[in-house]
N, C-alpha and C positions, 0 to 999 in steps of 0.2 A: 527330335532330330538335332544333331550337332553338325554344323558345317565346318569342314576342315579344308581350307585351301581354295584356290581359284586358278584355273588354267585355260589355255587355248582360246584366246579371244579372237574371234573371226568376224568378218563382215562381207556382205555382198550387196552391190548396188541394185536397188529395185528397178526393174525395167519399166518402160513407159506403159506397158499393159497393166501395171499395178498388181500383177499376180506372180510373176516369175522374176528371177534374179540373174544378173550377169555373173561371170566367173568371179568367185570370191577370193579372199586373201586373209592372211593372218595379220591382224592389226599390230600387235606387239605382245610382249610378255605382260600378263595382267598382274597388277598389284592389288587393286580394289575395284569392285563394281557395286554401285548403289543404284537400285531401281526403286522409284517411288510411284505407286499408282495413285492417280487422282480420280476421285469418284464424284459423280453428280450428287447433290444433296438437295433434293426437291421434295417438298411435302405439299399435299393437297389437304386443306382443312375443310371439313364439312360437319355439320351438326356439333359444332364446338369441339372438334377433335380431329386428329389426323385420320383421314380416310384412305389415302394412298401415299406411298413414298417411292422415291427412285434413288437407289445407291449404285447405279450402273457405272462402269468404267467410262471416264471422260477422256483422259490422256495420262501420260506419265512423264516422269523426269528420269534421265539416265546420266550417271556420272561415272566415268571410267578413268582410273588412275593407272597409268602404264609406265613401263620402264623407258620407252622412247616412242616418239612419233616421227618416223622417217619423213623425208621431204615428200616422197611419193604417196604415202598413206595419208599424210596431212592434206595434200592437194586433193586426193580422191574423196576423202570424207567431207571436205568443205567446198568442193566444186571450183577450186582454184586452178590456174594454168600451171602445168608442170613441164619442165624442160630437163631432160636427162643430160648429164655431162657428156661432152663429145669424146671420141676415142683418142684424140690428140692430147687431151688433158688441158687445153687452154680455155675451155668454157666449163664452168662448174655446174653441178646440178642446181637448178633454180626453181623456186615457186614464186609466181606473181599473183598476189591477192588483189582483187578489185572490189570496190564498193558494190558493184553490180553482180558479183558472184552469188549464186544461189546454191546452197548445200543440197545435194541430192538425197533422196531417201535411201536408206540401207537397212537390210536385215542384219542383226547383230546377235552373236551367240558366244557362249562360254560354258564351262562346266566346273564343278567342284565335287570333292569327296564329301559324302554325308555319312553319319554313323547313327544307326538306330539299333537299340538292343544289342550293342557290341558287335554289330555286323556293318561292314562298309559297303557302300554303293556309290554310284557316280550320277549326279543330277545335272543334266544338260538343259540349258535354256536358250530359246531362240526368240528374240524380239523381232517381230515381223516388219515393222516400219518405224525407223528412227530417223531423225534429222538433227545433225550436230551443229553447234554454233562455235564461233571462233574462241579458242581457249585463251585464258589469261596467259601472258608471257612474263614470267618472273625469273630473274636471274640474280643470285646473291654472290657476293665476293667470297673467296675462300678465306676462312679465318684460321685459327690455330689448328683446327682439325677439319677434315673433309666432311662436308654434309652433302649427301646426294640430293639433287633436285630432279623431280620427275614431273612430266606433264599430266594434267587432268583435262579431259575433254568432256563437255556436257552437252546434252541435247534433250529432245522431246520424243516421247514414244507415242505413236498414233495407232489407231485401229485401222485395219484394212477395210475395204468396201463391204466385206461380208461380216464385219463386226469383230473379227478375231484380232488379237494383238500380241499374244504370246503362246508359245508351245514349250512344254518341258517334258522331258522323258528321263526315266531313271534306269540305270544299267548296273548289272553286277560286275561287269568288266570295263575297265577304263578305256580300252581300245574301242569298245562299242559306242561309248559317248563321243569319242573323236570321230568315228565313222559317221555317226548320226549328224554331227555338226558339219562335217565335210559334205554330206549329201544336201543339207539345208543350204549351205553356202556355195555349192557347186565347185568345191575344191577337189582337184584330182579327177574331175569328170571329163 
């Protein structure tokens, strides 16, 4: 399988019931998504050898490089206070970050084109429970040429109470991948 591209990065806040999501949103245009699953690595030794082993999912790491994190999305993902700009234009859109803020859990999804045996399909992924941490804030001066600087937000992927942590589905039509993600995130519902 060859992966070709990445699109439609969405998220939805996990409700307090731990099984449903609030109305979702598009995070940003996706540049790169990196998910690393961490496994338990436990061995039981008996009779001078390995008798049992456990390589089950423990948690994961997620890194999302995007074209932009708007003030609203940044606040939503990290649990910060968001204030919209007022209609008179004398109060700007503002985010207030506090040391006591706790980033809420979100479901996160995206899709990309995959090619197998010269046929394209669209693989969509939904990470059921993620929690993001404050991204690094780097800004460089403009040199002789323009260099685009884009944010990367990282977090941890957890399993749900039923042990599941990810769903993925493959579609022959791109619109079906978007539809599936919209349903997962409650977008347009």
